[in-house]
N, C-alpha and C positions, 0 to 999 in steps of 0.2 A: 543520484541525487534525485531519490525517489518524489517523482512532483506527481501529482493528480487535480483532473478538473472535474469539472460536475458538467455534465452535456446538458444539463438545460440550464442554469443557470450561469454559467459559465465559472462559478469561484474555484479557484485552484488555492493549494496549498504544498506549499514549498517542502527544504530540508525536514526531515525530523531523525530525531540519534537515540540511538539508543542505553538506557537507565543508568546500564551497565559501564560501560566501556567508553561511550559517547561518538561511536564512530555514527555515518550516516547510515541509516538503511537503507534498503538496496530493493527494489521491485522482482517481484517473483508470482511465480503460481503453485498450486495445488490442487489435485483431483480430492473431490468432493465425494463422499461414496455413491452420491449420482451419477458419480461420471465428468460430471464439470466444473469447468473451471474456475478457482476462489486463486483474486490477486491476495497480492499478504505486502506488506515491506517485515522486511526479514533483517537479522545484525546479522552481517558479514561474518561474525567473528562465531557466528553459534547458540547467544544467547539469549534465541529467539525469535516470536516474527507474531504480528499481529495481521487482520484484517485490512484489506483497503480502507480506504474511508467511506462516510455514502453522505452523499447530499441532498437535500429535493426528497427526498426518498428512496434513493437509487444509489447503486455504486459509482466511486466517483471512477474515472476512468486515468491510467496511465500516463503519461504525457511524455516521459522520457525514451 
């Protein structure tokens, strides 16, 4: 389960699922053009990925 937490306010997000296969998204990272890592949640079957959620104007961190 990809779970995220806001380090500023403590808000958490639980599992997210793929709209095509309904499988739970897994946490991963991709390298941005400038070289820093971007946190993503992606479908284990390769249907795509989304950037990690944001809260309080900053990226939420993966807690799993």
